[in-house]
Residue frames as a rotation matrix with the C-alpha (Angstrom) as fourth column:
MET 1
0.565 0.823 0.057 0.01
0.824 -0.567 0.020 0.01
0.049 0.035 -0.998 -0.06
LYS 2
0.487 -0.447 -0.750 2.71
0.058 -0.841 0.539 2.55
-0.871 -0.306 -0.383 0.96
ARG 3
-0.588 -0.719 0.371 4.60
0.411 0.130 0.902 1.55
-0.697 0.683 0.219 -2.20
LEU 4
-0.212 0.567 0.796 1.55
0.964 -0.012 0.265 2.29
0.160 0.823 -0.545 -4.33
LEU 5
0.784 0.500 -0.368 0.85
0.571 -0.813 0.113 5.58
-0.242 -0.299 -0.923 -2.54
THR 6
-0.009 -0.820 -0.572 4.40
0.128 -0.568 0.813 6.75
-0.992 -0.066 0.110 -3.35
LEU 7
-0.562 -0.180 0.807 3.58
0.796 0.149 0.587 6.37
-0.226 0.972 0.060 -7.04
ILE 8
0.492 0.859 0.142 0.84
0.868 -0.472 -0.153 9.01
-0.065 0.199 -0.978 -6.90
PRO 9
0.613 -0.188 -0.767 3.11
0.023 -0.967 0.255 12.00
-0.790 -0.174 -0.588 -6.43
LEU 10
-0.565 -0.798 0.207 5.48
0.154 0.145 0.977 10.75
-0.810 0.584 0.041 -9.08
LEU 11
-0.324 0.578 0.749 2.62
0.937 0.302 0.173 10.40
-0.127 0.758 -0.640 -11.43
ALA 12
0.765 0.611 -0.206 1.04
0.600 -0.791 -0.118 13.78
-0.235 -0.033 -0.971 -10.54
ALA 13
0.199 -0.751 -0.630 4.50
-0.010 -0.644 0.765 15.46
-0.980 -0.146 -0.135 -10.71
SER 14
-0.712 -0.507 0.486 5.18
0.434 0.227 0.872 14.24
-0.552 0.832 0.058 -14.18
VAL 15
-0.001 0.827 0.562 1.75
0.993 -0.065 0.097 15.41
0.117 0.558 -0.822 -15.35
PHE 16
0.829 0.384 -0.406 1.74
0.482 -0.859 0.172 18.81
-0.283 -0.338 -0.897 -13.56
ALA 17
-0.155 -0.948 -0.277 5.31
0.481 -0.317 0.817 19.47
-0.863 -0.007 0.505 -14.72
GLN 18
-0.417 0.132 0.899 3.73
0.885 -0.169 0.435 20.42
0.209 0.977 -0.047 -18.08
ASP 19
-0.752 0.268 0.603 1.12
-0.221 -0.963 0.152 23.18
0.621 -0.019 0.783 -17.54
PRO 20
-0.909 0.417 0.022 -1.16
0.137 0.346 -0.928 22.97
-0.394 -0.840 -0.372 -14.48
GLY 21
-0.299 0.854 -0.425 -4.14
-0.717 -0.495 -0.491 24.38
-0.630 0.158 0.761 -16.47
THR 22
0.120 0.336 -0.934 -4.04
-0.955 0.295 -0.017 21.95
0.270 0.894 0.357 -19.31
SER 23
-0.560 -0.513 -0.651 -2.76
-0.376 0.857 -0.353 18.94
0.739 0.047 -0.672 -17.45
LEU 24
-0.550 0.427 0.717 -5.48
-0.774 0.061 -0.630 18.67
-0.313 -0.902 0.297 -14.72
GLU 25
0.564 0.815 -0.134 -7.65
-0.807 0.508 -0.302 16.44
-0.178 0.279 0.944 -16.78
VAL 26
0.165 -0.584 -0.795 -4.72
-0.404 0.695 -0.595 14.21
0.900 0.420 -0.122 -17.80
ALA 27
-0.783 -0.501 0.368 -3.81
-0.524 0.214 -0.824 13.89
0.335 -0.838 -0.430 -14.10
ARG 28
-0.132 0.816 0.562 -7.39
-0.895 0.147 -0.422 12.91
-0.427 -0.559 0.711 -13.24
LYS 29
0.650 0.310 -0.694 -7.46
-0.667 0.671 -0.325 10.25
0.365 0.674 0.643 -15.97
GLU 30
-0.217 -0.858 -0.466 -4.18
-0.351 0.514 -0.783 8.84
0.911 -0.007 -0.412 -14.73
MET 31
-0.735 -0.019 0.678 -5.45
-0.677 0.080 -0.731 8.75
-0.041 -0.997 -0.071 -11.13
GLN 32
0.371 0.924 0.094 -8.61
-0.899 0.383 -0.211 6.95
-0.231 -0.006 0.973 -12.22
THR 33
0.521 -0.175 -0.835 -6.51
-0.446 0.778 -0.442 4.30
0.727 0.603 0.327 -13.86
TYR 34
-0.480 -0.836 -0.267 -4.07
-0.088 0.348 -0.933 3.82
0.873 -0.424 -0.240 -11.04
GLY 35
-0.450 0.377 0.810 -6.54
-0.871 -0.386 -0.304 4.61
0.198 -0.842 0.502 -8.34
VAL 36
0.638 0.726 -0.257 -8.41
-0.680 0.687 0.254 1.40
0.361 0.013 0.932 -8.96
GLU 37
0.236 -0.676 -0.698 -5.19
0.155 0.735 -0.660 -0.56
0.959 0.047 0.278 -8.56
ILE 38
-0.720 -0.526 0.453 -4.28
-0.273 -0.385 -0.881 1.37
0.638 -0.758 0.134 -5.41
VAL 39
-0.106 0.791 0.602 -7.75
-0.986 -0.163 0.040 0.89
0.130 -0.589 0.797 -3.91
GLY 40
0.687 0.372 -0.625 -7.85
-0.429 0.901 0.065 -2.76
0.587 0.223 0.778 -4.78
THR 41
-0.138 -0.862 -0.487 -4.48
0.246 0.447 -0.860 -3.43
0.959 -0.239 0.150 -3.19
ALA 42
-0.762 -0.197 0.617 -5.22
-0.454 -0.518 -0.725 -1.34
0.462 -0.833 0.305 -0.11
MET 43
0.133 0.926 0.353 -8.67
-0.977 0.061 0.207 -2.95
0.170 -0.373 0.912 0.49
ASN 44
-0.848 -0.530 0.003 -7.27
-0.520 0.832 -0.194 -6.48
0.100 -0.167 -0.981 0.19
LEU 45
-0.068 0.996 0.051 -10.76
-0.998 -0.067 -0.023 -7.80
-0.019 -0.053 0.998 -0.63
ASP 46
-0.460 0.165 0.872 -12.16
-0.132 0.959 -0.251 -11.22
-0.878 -0.230 -0.420 0.02
PRO 47
-0.996 0.036 -0.084 -13.16
-0.080 0.108 0.991 -12.58
0.044 0.993 -0.105 -3.42
ALA 48
-0.465 0.873 -0.146 -16.64
0.885 0.453 -0.107 -13.37
-0.027 -0.179 -0.984 -1.98
ILE 49
0.326 0.708 -0.626 -17.34
0.699 -0.627 -0.345 -9.67
-0.637 -0.325 -0.699 -1.66
SER 50
-0.626 -0.766 -0.149 -15.24
0.419 -0.491 0.764 -8.24
-0.658 0.415 0.628 -4.36
ASP 51
-0.573 0.448 0.686 -18.00
0.716 -0.133 0.685 -7.80
0.399 0.884 -0.245 -6.96
GLN 52
0.516 0.809 -0.279 -20.29
0.831 -0.395 0.391 -6.10
0.206 -0.434 -0.877 -4.47
PHE 53
0.155 -0.565 -0.810 -17.44
0.565 -0.622 0.542 -3.74
-0.810 -0.542 0.223 -3.34
TRP 54
-0.803 -0.584 0.120 -16.51
0.424 -0.418 0.803 -2.72
-0.419 0.696 0.583 -6.84
SER 55
-0.110 0.828 0.550 -20.15
0.847 -0.212 0.488 -1.96
0.521 0.519 -0.678 -7.74
ILE 56
0.732 0.354 -0.582 -20.37
0.646 -0.631 0.429 0.40
-0.215 -0.690 -0.691 -4.79
TYR 57
-0.177 -0.866 -0.469 -16.86
0.456 -0.494 0.740 1.87
-0.872 -0.083 0.482 -5.59
ARG 58
-0.669 -0.037 0.742 -17.90
0.725 -0.252 0.641 2.55
0.164 0.967 0.195 -9.23
ASP 59
0.438 0.886 0.152 -20.91
0.780 -0.459 0.425 4.46
0.446 -0.068 -0.892 -7.86
TYR 60
0.543 -0.361 -0.758 -18.60
0.504 -0.582 0.638 6.44
-0.671 -0.729 -0.134 -5.51
GLU 61
-0.542 -0.827 0.147 -16.23
0.598 -0.257 0.759 7.16
-0.590 0.499 0.634 -8.37
LEU 62
-0.265 0.527 0.808 -19.06
0.853 -0.261 0.451 8.54
0.449 0.809 -0.380 -10.55
GLU 63
0.781 0.604 -0.161 -20.19
0.594 -0.636 0.493 10.86
0.195 -0.480 -0.855 -7.84
GLN 64
0.291 -0.817 -0.498 -16.58
0.464 -0.335 0.820 11.84
-0.836 -0.470 0.282 -6.88
GLY 65
-0.465 -0.483 0.742 -16.01
0.865 -0.073 0.496 12.58
-0.185 0.873 0.452 -10.62
LYS 66
0.409 0.714 0.569 -18.72
0.736 -0.626 0.256 15.19
0.539 0.314 -0.782 -10.65
ILE 67
0.881 -0.168 -0.442 -17.12
0.269 -0.590 0.761 16.86
-0.389 -0.790 -0.475 -7.67
GLY 68
-0.092 -0.991 0.095 -13.75
0.584 0.023 0.812 16.53
-0.807 0.130 0.576 -9.45
ASP 69
-0.077 0.152 0.985 -15.17
0.959 -0.260 0.115 18.22
0.274 0.954 -0.126 -12.55
ARG 70
0.887 0.434 0.159 -16.13
0.346 -0.851 0.394 21.25
0.306 -0.294 -0.905 -10.47
ARG 71
0.562 -0.760 -0.327 -12.67
0.255 -0.217 0.942 21.30
-0.787 -0.613 0.071 -8.92
VAL 72
-0.321 -0.738 0.594 -10.98
0.856 0.042 0.515 21.27
-0.406 0.673 0.618 -12.34
ALA 73
0.291 0.482 0.826 -13.32
0.767 -0.634 0.100 23.96
0.572 0.605 -0.554 -13.62
LEU 74
0.977 0.090 -0.195 -12.53
0.196 -0.741 0.642 26.11
-0.087 -0.666 -0.741 -10.59
LEU 75
0.271 -0.955 -0.124 -8.78
0.410 -0.002 0.912 25.62
-0.871 -0.298 0.390 -10.94
ARG 76
-0.203 -0.181 0.962 -8.94
0.977 -0.101 0.187 26.50
0.063 0.978 0.197 -14.59
GLU 77
0.674 0.592 0.442 -10.85
0.542 -0.803 0.247 29.65
0.501 0.073 -0.862 -13.83
TYR 78
0.840 -0.390 -0.377 -8.40
0.214 -0.400 0.891 30.53
-0.498 -0.829 -0.253 -11.12
LEU 79
-0.125 -0.960 0.252 -5.44
0.677 0.103 0.729 30.12
-0.725 0.262 0.637 -13.34
GLU 80
0.016 0.175 0.984 -7.07
0.949 -0.313 0.040 32.23
0.315 0.933 -0.171 -16.01
VAL 81
0.708 0.394 0.586 -7.71
0.211 -0.910 0.357 35.23
0.674 -0.129 -0.728 -13.78
LEU 82
0.457 -0.550 -0.699 -4.69
0.888 0.237 0.394 34.75
-0.052 -0.801 0.597 -11.33
GLU 83
-0.499 -0.808 0.313 -2.75
0.813 -0.561 -0.155 37.80
0.301 0.177 0.937 -12.66
ASP 84
-0.770 0.302 0.562 -5.64
-0.224 -0.953 0.205 40.20
0.598 0.032 0.801 -12.24
LEU 85
-0.255 0.678 -0.689 -7.68
0.751 0.587 0.300 38.44
0.608 -0.441 -0.660 -9.48
SER 86
-0.283 0.303 0.910 -9.94
-0.398 -0.900 0.176 40.89
0.873 -0.312 0.375 -7.80
ASP 87
-0.860 0.022 0.510 -11.14
-0.496 0.204 -0.844 40.61
-0.122 -0.979 -0.164 -4.17
GLU 88
0.173 0.982 0.079 -14.58
-0.908 0.190 -0.373 39.54
-0.381 -0.007 0.924 -5.46
GLN 89
0.432 -0.120 -0.894 -13.02
-0.586 0.717 -0.379 36.79
0.686 0.687 0.239 -7.62
ALA 90
-0.667 -0.737 -0.109 -10.83
-0.378 0.461 -0.803 35.68
0.642 -0.495 -0.586 -4.73
LYS 91
-0.500 0.585 0.638 -13.90
-0.754 0.069 -0.653 35.46
-0.426 -0.808 0.407 -2.48
ASP 92
0.553 0.716 -0.425 -15.78
-0.832 0.452 -0.320 33.43
-0.037 0.531 0.846 -5.16
VAL 93
0.002 -0.620 -0.784 -12.80
-0.426 0.709 -0.562 31.05
0.905 0.335 -0.263 -5.55
ALA 94
-0.861 -0.374 0.346 -12.56
-0.456 0.262 -0.851 30.54
0.227 -0.890 -0.396 -1.78
GLU 95
-0.220 0.892 0.396 -16.33
-0.829 0.043 -0.557 29.97
-0.514 -0.451 0.730 -1.33
ARG 96
0.600 0.397 -0.694 -16.54
-0.752 0.575 -0.321 27.57
0.272 0.715 0.644 -4.25
SER 97
-0.322 -0.831 -0.454 -13.48
-0.457 0.556 -0.694 25.71
0.829 -0.016 -0.559 -2.91
PHE 98
-0.764 0.171 0.622 -15.13
-0.594 0.189 -0.782 25.31
-0.251 -0.967 -0.042 0.48
ALA 99
0.267 0.963 -0.045 -18.33
-0.897 0.232 -0.377 24.07
-0.352 0.141 0.925 -1.14
ILE 100
0.302 -0.281 -0.911 -16.29
-0.608 0.679 -0.411 21.47
0.734 0.678 0.034 -3.15
GLN 101
-0.745 -0.665 0.047 -14.49
-0.400 0.390 -0.830 20.32
0.533 -0.637 -0.556 0.08
GLU 102
-0.467 0.697 0.544 -17.85
-0.757 0.003 -0.654 20.07
-0.457 -0.717 0.526 1.86
ASP 103
0.511 0.718 -0.473 -19.41
-0.859 0.406 -0.311 18.06
-0.031 0.566 0.824 -0.95
LEU 104
-0.069 -0.663 -0.745 -16.48
-0.480 0.677 -0.558 15.64
0.875 0.319 -0.365 -0.95
LEU 105
-0.890 -0.216 0.402 -16.81
-0.449 0.262 -0.854 15.13
0.079 -0.940 -0.331 2.79
ASP 106
-0.035 0.956 0.290 -20.54
-0.843 0.127 -0.522 14.56
-0.536 -0.263 0.802 2.51
LEU 107
0.390 0.073 -0.918 -19.80
-0.756 0.595 -0.274 12.00
0.526 0.801 0.287 -0.26
LYS 108
-0.566 -0.754 -0.335 -17.36
-0.358 0.590 -0.724 10.16
0.743 -0.289 -0.603 1.93
LYS 109
-0.713 0.387 0.585 -19.82
-0.590 0.120 -0.799 10.11
-0.379 -0.914 0.143 4.80
LYS 110
0.400 0.853 -0.335 -22.55
-0.900 0.296 -0.321 8.72
-0.175 0.429 0.886 2.49
TYR 111
0.369 -0.221 -0.903 -20.29
-0.529 0.749 -0.399 5.98
0.765 0.625 0.159 1.26
TYR 112
-0.779 -0.534 0.328 -19.05
-0.536 0.296 -0.790 5.20
0.325 -0.792 -0.517 4.68
LYS 113
-0.274 0.789 0.550 -22.60
-0.754 0.179 -0.632 4.43
-0.597 -0.587 0.546 5.71
ILE 114
0.583 0.481 -0.655 -23.17
-0.796 0.497 -0.345 2.38
0.159 0.723 0.672 2.58
MET 115
-0.194 -0.772 -0.605 -19.96
-0.439 0.620 -0.650 0.33
0.877 0.139 -0.459 3.14
GLU 116
-0.791 -0.134 0.597 -20.75
-0.611 0.144 -0.778 -0.10
0.018 -0.980 -0.196 6.82
LYS 117
0.152 0.949 0.275 -24.20
-0.813 0.279 -0.511 -1.41
-0.562 -0.146 0.814 6.09
GLN 118
0.689 0.134 -0.712 -23.06
-0.609 0.640 -0.469 -3.76
0.393 0.756 0.523 3.32
PHE 119
0.122 -0.790 -0.601 -19.77
0.019 0.607 -0.794 -4.94
0.992 0.086 0.089 4.94
SER 120
0.362 -0.078 -0.929 -18.62
0.916 0.213 0.340 -3.67
0.171 -0.974 0.149 8.28
ALA 121
0.980 -0.045 -0.193 -17.52
0.016 -0.954 0.299 -0.49
-0.198 -0.296 -0.934 10.10
ARG 122
0.274 -0.962 0.005 -13.96
0.071 0.025 0.997 -1.59
-0.959 -0.273 0.075 9.93
MET 123
-0.251 -0.316 0.915 -14.07
0.886 0.306 0.349 -2.01
-0.391 0.898 0.203 6.14
ALA 124
0.688 0.522 0.504 -15.95
0.656 -0.745 -0.125 1.24
0.310 0.416 -0.855 5.70
ALA 125
0.829 -0.449 -0.334 -13.32
-0.089 -0.694 0.714 3.03
-0.553 -0.562 -0.615 7.82
ARG 126
-0.134 -0.926 0.354 -10.50
0.392 0.278 0.877 1.47
-0.910 0.257 0.325 5.82
PHE 127
0.130 0.248 0.960 -12.16
0.989 -0.094 -0.110 2.59
0.063 0.964 -0.258 2.57
ILE 128
0.947 0.253 0.197 -12.43
0.251 -0.967 0.038 6.13
0.200 0.014 -0.980 3.81
GLN 129
0.476 -0.861 -0.179 -8.83
0.025 -0.190 0.981 5.98
-0.879 -0.472 -0.069 5.09
VAL 130
-0.199 -0.598 0.776 -7.67
0.795 0.364 0.485 4.94
-0.573 0.714 0.403 1.63
MET 131
0.423 0.456 0.783 -9.70
0.843 -0.515 -0.155 7.60
0.333 0.726 -0.602 -0.04
ASN 132
0.976 -0.033 -0.213 -8.38
0.088 -0.843 0.531 10.22
-0.197 -0.537 -0.820 2.38
GLN 133
0.128 -0.992 0.002 -4.73
0.282 0.038 0.959 9.16
-0.951 -0.122 0.284 1.74
ILE 134
-0.158 -0.162 0.974 -5.21
0.979 0.099 0.175 9.38
-0.125 0.982 0.143 -2.01
ASP 135
0.741 0.516 0.430 -6.98
0.555 -0.831 0.040 12.77
0.378 0.209 -0.902 -1.75
SER 136
0.819 -0.435 -0.373 -4.18
0.092 -0.543 0.834 13.99
-0.566 -0.718 -0.405 0.53
VAL 137
-0.182 -0.932 0.313 -1.39
0.552 0.166 0.817 13.12
-0.814 0.321 0.485 -1.81
VAL 138
-0.109 0.146 0.983 -3.10
0.963 -0.228 0.141 14.56
0.245 0.963 -0.116 -4.87
SER 139
0.923 0.384 0.019 -4.10
0.357 -0.873 0.332 17.85
0.144 -0.300 -0.943 -2.89
SER 140
0.499 -0.779 -0.379 -0.52
0.248 -0.291 0.924 18.10
-0.830 -0.555 0.048 -1.68
GLN 141
-0.376 -0.668 0.642 0.83
0.797 0.120 0.592 17.91
-0.472 0.734 0.488 -5.20
LEU 142
0.270 0.559 0.784 -1.69
0.845 -0.528 0.085 20.37
0.461 0.640 -0.615 -6.48
SER 143
0.927 0.062 -0.370 -0.77
0.296 -0.725 0.622 22.78
-0.230 -0.686 -0.691 -3.71
ARG 144
0.036 -0.995 -0.097 2.85
0.390 -0.075 0.918 22.61
-0.920 -0.071 0.385 -4.65
GLU 145
-0.471 -0.250 0.846 2.07
0.857 0.099 0.506 23.31
-0.210 0.963 0.167 -8.33
LEU 146
0.396 0.730 0.557 -0.52
0.818 -0.556 0.148 26.01
0.417 0.397 -0.818 -8.21
PRO 147
-0.598 -0.607 0.524 0.70
0.388 -0.791 -0.474 29.57
0.702 -0.080 0.708 -7.88
LEU 148
-0.292 0.482 -0.826 -0.40
0.887 -0.186 -0.422 31.50
-0.357 -0.856 -0.373 -4.72
ILE 149
0.682 0.588 0.435 -2.43
0.659 -0.752 -0.017 34.69
0.317 0.298 -0.900 -4.95
GLY 150
-0.339 -0.876 -0.343 -0.17
0.939 -0.339 -0.063 37.66
-0.061 -0.344 0.937 -4.88
GLY 151
-0.756 -0.134 0.640 -0.12
0.377 -0.889 0.259 41.44
0.535 0.437 0.723 -4.96
PHE 152
0.403 0.909 -0.108 -2.36
0.664 -0.209 0.718 42.28
0.630 -0.361 -0.687 -2.01
């Protein structure tokens, strides 16, 4: 698991080394591809429940993808106006970022409950732990690559 998680920053760094604005979607597609492998390895699923887990995971991924689309759109907008960012635009970016973070947390809570009901609290907690680790690594890489607001 730790070995797989170390691949995420390398993958993200190679993609973001290009242009943060145009490479966000490429990074998401790469994470979707490798994310399944990482989740599968980390969850260490019993074959008897594997199909049921992956069905739930696909639903999670679809919903998470919609939130990710909003995040990509926000980051693109931010990069487009960064040089001339007004206070009003900065406030909008911050508020939309908070809403995205809240929606992602709500999604994780929803799928924790689904996993707990279908499997167990331990398995649900492990799933959320894995999702949090992946999100943390990706967010950390994004934070390093995106320019800070300046000139205030």
